[in-house]
C-alpha positions, 0 to 999 in steps of 0.5 A: 464501524470500519466501513463507516471510517472508510467512507469518511476517509474516502469522502475526505480524500475526494473532497480535499483532492485536486483530482481530474476526470479523463485528464480534464482539469476542474472535473472532480472524479465521481465515486465510480471513476475513483474505484476504476482508478484504484483498480487500474493503479493496483494492476499497474503496481508491480510486486516489489522484491524484499528480504525480511529482517524481522517479523512482529506478527502480534504487532502487525509489523515487518522490517524489510530490506528492499530496492527502490519502490517507484510507486511510492517514490521510495529509495532502496532501504531497510525499514519497518512497516505496518502490515494492513492484514497481519495474518499475511505474516503467518508464512513469512520468516526472518531471512526469507525473500518476499514480494510485496506491495505498499501504499502511502497512507497519510504519513505512513507506508503500509504493506498492503500485500506480502507473500513469500517469493517463489 
């Protein structure tokens, strides 16, 4: 079911976007071009430094204090976020420093990767 939901969301995103292929207006991106764009974007997004304020592993949420996050146009702040893979919170403790990545999904900001800072 999750795979089907991803396909539906991908189709809706593709159908509703004003995407460009190779920088040419009016050319919709095909599925392979969209995959490449996602991978390129992921490689280009640096991990953001933050400090953990609160961890709700059961609820899959974390409250982070962080600087500006340019990839999602977010100013520095302290805020609670949903974590895409709650099992990543197992090694995270309040007061600890972390490095993380996030994406804007609809109206929400979702932490897609988080790890203790070394």
